[in-house]
C-alpha positions in Angstrom: 180.2 127.3 34.1 182.0 123.9 34.1 182.6 124.3 37.8 178.9 124.8 38.5 178.0 121.8 36.4 180.5 119.7 38.3 179.1 120.8 41.6 175.5 120.0 40.5 176.7 116.5 39.3 178.4 115.9 42.6 175.2 116.8 44.6 173.0 114.6 42.4 175.4 111.6 42.9 175.9 112.3 46.6 172.2 112.4 47.6 171.3 108.9 46.5 174.5 107.6 48.2 173.4 109.2 51.5 169.9 107.7 51.3 171.2 104.3 50.4 173.7 104.4 53.3 170.7 104.0 55.7 169.5 100.8 54.1 170.7 97.4 55.5 173.6 95.7 53.7 174.5 92.1 53.1 177.6 90.6 54.7 179.0 89.4 51.4 179.6 92.2 48.9 178.2 95.1 50.9 175.3 95.5 48.4 172.3 97.5 49.6 169.4 95.1 50.0 166.6 94.2 52.3 166.4 90.6 51.0 167.8 88.9 54.1 165.2 90.8 56.3 162.3 89.9 53.9 163.3 86.2 53.9 162.5 86.1 57.6 159.4 88.4 57.4 157.4 87.3 54.4 156.5 83.8 55.7 154.4 85.5 58.4 152.3 87.5 55.9 149.4 85.6 54.4 146.8 86.0 51.7 143.1 86.0 52.7 140.3 84.8 50.4 136.7 85.0 51.3 133.7 83.1 49.9 130.4 85.0 50.1 126.8 84.2 49.3 124.7 86.4 47.1 121.1 86.3 45.8 121.0 85.1 42.2 117.9 84.7 40.1 117.6 81.3 38.5 114.9 82.5 36.1 115.3 86.1 35.0 112.4 86.0 32.5 109.7 85.3 35.1 111.2 86.4 38.5 109.3 85.0 41.5 110.3 84.5 45.1 110.7 80.7 44.4 113.3 81.1 41.8 115.7 83.2 43.9 118.3 81.2 45.8 121.6 81.8 47.6 124.5 80.7 45.4 128.1 80.7 46.8 130.4 82.9 44.8 133.9 81.6 44.0 136.7 82.5 46.4 138.6 85.7 45.5 141.5 87.6 47.1 140.3 90.3 49.4 143.2 91.2 51.6 146.2 90.2 53.7 147.0 89.2 57.2 149.9 88.8 59.6 150.6 85.8 61.8 151.4 87.1 65.4 151.2 83.8 67.3 152.7 80.9 65.5 151.9 78.3 68.2 148.2 79.1 68.3 147.9 80.0 64.6 146.6 83.5 65.3 146.4 86.0 62.5 145.6 89.7 62.6 143.9 91.5 59.7 141.5 94.3 59.0 137.9 93.9 60.2 136.6 95.2 56.8 138.5 92.4 55.0 136.3 89.8 56.7 133.2 92.0 57.1 130.8 89.7 55.1 132.6 86.4 55.4 131.0 82.9 54.9 134.2 81.0 54.3 137.7 82.3 55.0 140.7 80.8 53.3 144.2 81.7 54.3 147.1 81.0 51.9 150.6 80.9 53.3 153.8 81.9 51.4 154.5 78.3 50.4 151.0 77.9 48.9 149.5 75.9 51.6 145.8 76.7 52.1 143.8 76.6 55.4 140.2 77.3 56.4 140.3 80.1 59.0 138.0 80.8 61.9 137.0 84.3 62.8 137.8 84.7 66.5 136.7 88.3 67.1 136.8 91.7 65.5 136.6 95.4 66.6 135.0 97.4 63.8 135.9 100.7 65.5 139.6 99.9 65.2 139.3 97.9 61.9 141.0 94.9 63.6 140.0 91.2 63.3 141.6 88.0 64.6 141.6 84.8 62.7 142.8 81.3 63.6 144.2 78.4 61.5 145.3 74.9 62.5 148.8 74.7 61.0 152.3 73.7 62.2 155.7 75.3 61.7 154.3 78.8 61.3 156.4 82.0 61.4 155.1 85.0 63.5 156.2 88.6 63.4 157.5 90.4 66.4 155.6 93.6 67.4 157.8 96.7 67.6 157.1 99.7 69.8 155.3 102.1 67.4 155.9 105.0 69.9 159.5 104.8 68.7 158.7 105.3 65.0 159.9 108.6 63.6 159.1 110.5 60.4 161.8 109.6 57.9 162.2 106.0 59.1 162.5 103.5 56.2 159.6 101.0 56.1 158.4 98.1 54.0 154.8 97.2 53.2 154.0 93.5 52.4 150.6 92.2 51.2 148.5 91.0 48.3 147.5 94.0 46.2 145.1 92.9 43.5 145.6 89.3 44.6 149.3 89.3 43.9 150.6 87.7 47.1 153.9 88.5 48.7 154.2 91.9 47.1 156.8 94.1 48.7 156.9 97.9 48.4 159.1 100.3 50.4 159.3 103.9 51.4 159.5 106.1 54.5 157.2 107.2 57.3 155.7 110.4 56.0 153.8 111.5 59.1 152.5 110.2 62.5 149.2 110.4 64.4 147.2 111.0 61.2 143.4 111.1 61.0 141.4 111.1 57.8 137.7 112.0 57.3 137.0 109.1 54.9 138.1 106.6 57.5 135.8 105.8 60.5 136.6 104.8 64.0 139.6 105.4 66.3 142.4 106.9 64.3 146.1 107.5 64.9 147.6 106.3 61.7 151.2 106.0 60.5 151.3 107.6 57.1 153.8 106.2 54.6 154.6 106.7 51.0 155.2 103.0 50.5 152.6 102.1 47.9 149.6 100.5 49.5 147.0 99.3 46.9 143.7 97.4 47.1 144.4 94.0 48.6 147.2 95.3 50.9 144.6 95.8 53.7 145.6 93.7 56.7 149.2 93.4 55.5 152.4 94.2 57.4 154.3 97.5 57.7 157.7 96.6 59.1 160.9 98.5 60.0 164.3 97.7 58.7 164.8 95.0 61.4 161.7 93.2 60.1 159.6 94.0 63.2 155.9 94.9 62.8 155.2 98.6 63.3 151.7 98.7 61.7 148.9 96.9 60.0 148.1 98.5 56.6 144.5 99.6 56.5 143.9 102.1 53.8 145.1 104.2 50.9 143.7 107.5 49.8 143.6 108.1 46.0 141.2 109.7 43.5 140.9 106.3 41.8 142.0 102.7 42.5 145.7 103.3 42.7 148.4 104.4 45.0 149.6 108.1 45.1 151.8 107.9 48.1 149.1 108.2 50.8 149.1 104.9 52.7 147.8 104.5 56.3 148.7 101.9 58.8 147.3 101.2 62.3 150.2 101.5 64.8 151.4 98.2 66.3 150.8 99.5 69.9 147.2 100.1 69.1 146.9 96.7 67.3 148.4 95.0 70.4 146.0 96.7 72.7 143.0 95.7 70.6 144.2 92.1 70.3 144.7 91.8 74.0 141.1 92.9 74.8 139.6 90.8 72.0 141.3 87.7 73.1 140.4 88.2 76.8 136.9 89.6 76.5 135.8 89.2 72.9 135.3 92.9 72.5 137.0 96.2 73.2 135.6 98.3 76.0 136.6 102.0 76.1 137.6 103.8 79.2 137.2 107.6 79.8 138.6 110.2 82.1 135.9 112.9 82.0 137.9 115.9 80.7 137.5 118.4 78.0 140.9 118.9 76.3 142.3 120.9 73.4 145.4 120.8 71.3 148.3 123.0 72.2 149.0 125.7 69.6 152.3 127.5 69.2 150.7 130.5 70.8 149.5 128.5 73.8 152.9 126.9 74.2 154.6 130.3 74.3 152.0 131.6 76.8 152.4 128.6 79.1 156.2 128.5 78.7 156.1 125.0 77.3 159.0 123.5 75.4 156.8 122.2 72.5 153.2 121.7 71.4 153.0 118.0 72.4 150.3 117.1 74.8 146.6 118.0 75.4 145.6 120.8 77.8 142.6 120.4 80.0 140.1 123.2 79.6 137.4 121.7 81.8 136.9 118.9 84.3 133.5 117.1 84.3 132.2 116.7 87.9 132.0 113.2 89.4 134.4 111.6 86.9 137.7 109.8 87.3 139.5 113.1 86.4 137.8 115.0 89.2 138.5 112.2 91.7 142.2 111.9 90.7 142.7 115.7 91.3 143.3 116.7 87.7 143.0 120.5 87.2 142.1 122.9 84.4 145.4 124.0 82.8 147.1 120.6 83.3 148.9 119.4 80.2 148.6 115.6 79.8 151.8 114.3 78.1 151.7 110.6 78.7 149.2 107.9 79.7 150.7 104.6 80.9 154.0 105.7 79.3 152.4 106.2 75.9 153.0 109.7 74.6 149.9 111.9 74.1 150.5 114.3 71.1 147.1 115.9 71.1 143.4 115.7 71.9 142.8 112.9 69.4 145.7 110.9 70.7 144.3 111.2 74.2 140.9 109.8 73.1 142.7 106.9 71.3 144.9 106.0 74.2 142.0 106.1 76.7 139.9 104.0 74.4 142.2 101.0 74.9 142.2 101.2 78.7 139.5 98.9 80.0 137.0 100.6 82.4 137.7 99.8 86.0 141.5 99.7 85.5 144.0 102.2 86.7 145.8 104.6 84.3 149.0 106.4 85.1 148.8 110.0 83.9 151.9 112.1 83.4 151.2 115.8 83.2 152.8 119.2 83.4 151.4 121.5 86.1 153.0 124.8 87.0 156.1 124.0 84.9 156.7 120.7 86.9 156.1 117.2 85.7 153.8 115.2 87.9 152.2 111.7 87.9 148.7 110.8 89.1 146.6 107.7 88.9 143.0 107.4 87.9 140.5 104.5 87.7 139.0 105.0 84.3 135.2 104.8 83.9 132.8 103.4 81.4 131.4 106.2 79.2 127.9 104.7 79.7 128.0 105.3 83.4 128.9 109.0 83.0 125.8 109.7 80.9 122.5 110.6 82.4 119.4 109.0 81.0 118.4 112.1 79.0 121.7 113.8 78.3 121.3 116.9 76.0 122.8 116.4 72.5 125.7 118.8 73.0 126.5 118.1 76.7 130.3 117.9 77.3 131.1 119.9 74.1 132.3 123.4 73.5 131.8 125.5 70.3 132.7 128.8 68.8 131.2 130.7 65.9 133.2 130.1 62.7 133.4 132.3 59.6 136.4 131.9 57.4 137.2 132.7 53.8 138.1 129.6 51.8 140.8 129.4 49.2 138.2 129.4 46.4 136.8 132.7 47.6 133.7 131.2 49.3 132.9 131.7 53.0 132.6 128.8 55.4 129.9 129.4 58.0 129.3 127.2 61.0 130.4 126.4 64.5 133.8 124.9 65.3 134.2 122.2 67.9 136.8 123.7 70.4 136.6 120.9 72.9 134.7 117.8 74.0 134.8 115.2 76.7 135.7 111.6 75.8 132.3 110.5 77.2 130.2 113.1 75.2 127.8 112.2 72.5 130.0 114.1 70.1 133.1 112.0 70.9 131.0 108.8 70.5 129.7 110.0 67.2 133.3 110.7 65.9 133.4 114.5 66.2 136.9 115.9 66.6 138.3 119.2 67.9 138.6 121.5 64.9 135.5 120.1 63.1 133.1 122.7 61.7 129.4 121.9 61.9 127.7 123.6 59.0 124.2 122.1 59.2 122.0 119.9 61.3 119.2 117.8 59.6 119.9 120.0 56.5 119.3 123.2 58.5 122.2 125.6 58.1 124.1 126.4 61.3 126.0 129.7 61.6 126.0 130.4 65.4 125.7 128.8 68.8 122.1 129.9 68.9 121.1 128.3 65.6 123.0 125.1 66.6 120.9 124.8 69.8 117.7 125.8 68.0 118.2 123.1 65.4 118.5 120.5 68.2 115.5 121.8 70.3 112.5 119.5 70.6 114.3 116.7 68.6 113.9 113.2 69.8 115.7 111.3 66.9 119.4 111.2 66.1 120.8 114.4 64.5 122.4 114.4 61.1 125.4 116.6 61.2 127.2 118.0 58.1 130.8 118.5 59.1 133.7 120.1 57.4 137.0 118.5 58.4 140.0 120.1 56.7 139.1 120.0 53.0 136.6 117.2 53.4 132.9 117.1 54.1 131.5 114.2 56.1 128.2 113.3 57.7 128.0 112.1 61.3 125.0 110.9 63.4 124.7 112.4 66.9 122.6 110.4 69.3 120.9 111.9 72.4 
């Protein structure tokens, strides 16, 4: 019995030592610490305050139009930001942090405060760029987020609840995450480093102090962290910044393919080494994909040297390639790796004036028993082109449409019937994993 207890004690002592061995150490007494790294990083993370204007009644006893006026509300902490260009004073943050700004105030680590100008923002990516006029700033270096792996140690820095320069740490829990409560283009880094309200726009850094992500959201039943933090990968952030600075907006390129994720069964049948990539199930005529010679059955693995892990990743990667530019596509065809080039198109140019609601989308009837014993009826999205109405509305492969305009949908026929003779946008009730979301499908 003593031998067993001794073994257990050894294991419990050994595991923390193994974990700590991966953390950086100081040169002096070999103590485990990230303090030297943070000393270089934290000056680049700023606190963002916003001053808004709201309607306030001056006379609440006899309210009239004349006694209502706009009164500026006091500044309050709403988020964080990261300096990425010290010379020009450019800061990246989340678009939702400055969504209703009137006056933006940036506070540096040393307490210096500056009025900031909103340069541009991309709501679909939740990215905004601010500028301040200040000297001797510190900027963070962008890391290549394609190199991030599950299990990597990371540190989140921001201003949760207005508490500036707050540091939390953890590991990368998952990659290429999507979440139904979050809108727009998604390919998040998930981390268990606590990310609380006010951390939005802050930095997620690796152990070298390089920026691997911009913290954007946490998912919890109440206002608190339960280990589900999401960050926008640095490569996506850089792509958005580049287009915003050059053109003032992000224009999305498309290929014109219907793709699907590779399941273990598909990988076995196609003799693939793994399930990474997106397999083309259909080529839309007169599109860049058709012109470039892409074929049904091709497995797209990389675009411009950025790995494609699945259908959603393909959409996100193409979304950052400006229409009219060339994209290098790496694919597997007949067990051989090939590379082709395609001039990506604007999704608007691929749509006819009166495109049917569901053009460029593929569905199957879906009936499945849920864990609570109820049955989920609907049609499942098995594929959609990146230029389709569904993709533009935010539909993803694997989504189950259960109703249209509050009319239940349980087959392809009822799906089409619900859309017949409609001229207005359709309200879709969609089940995505364990979540229910509403999406608006335009014609």
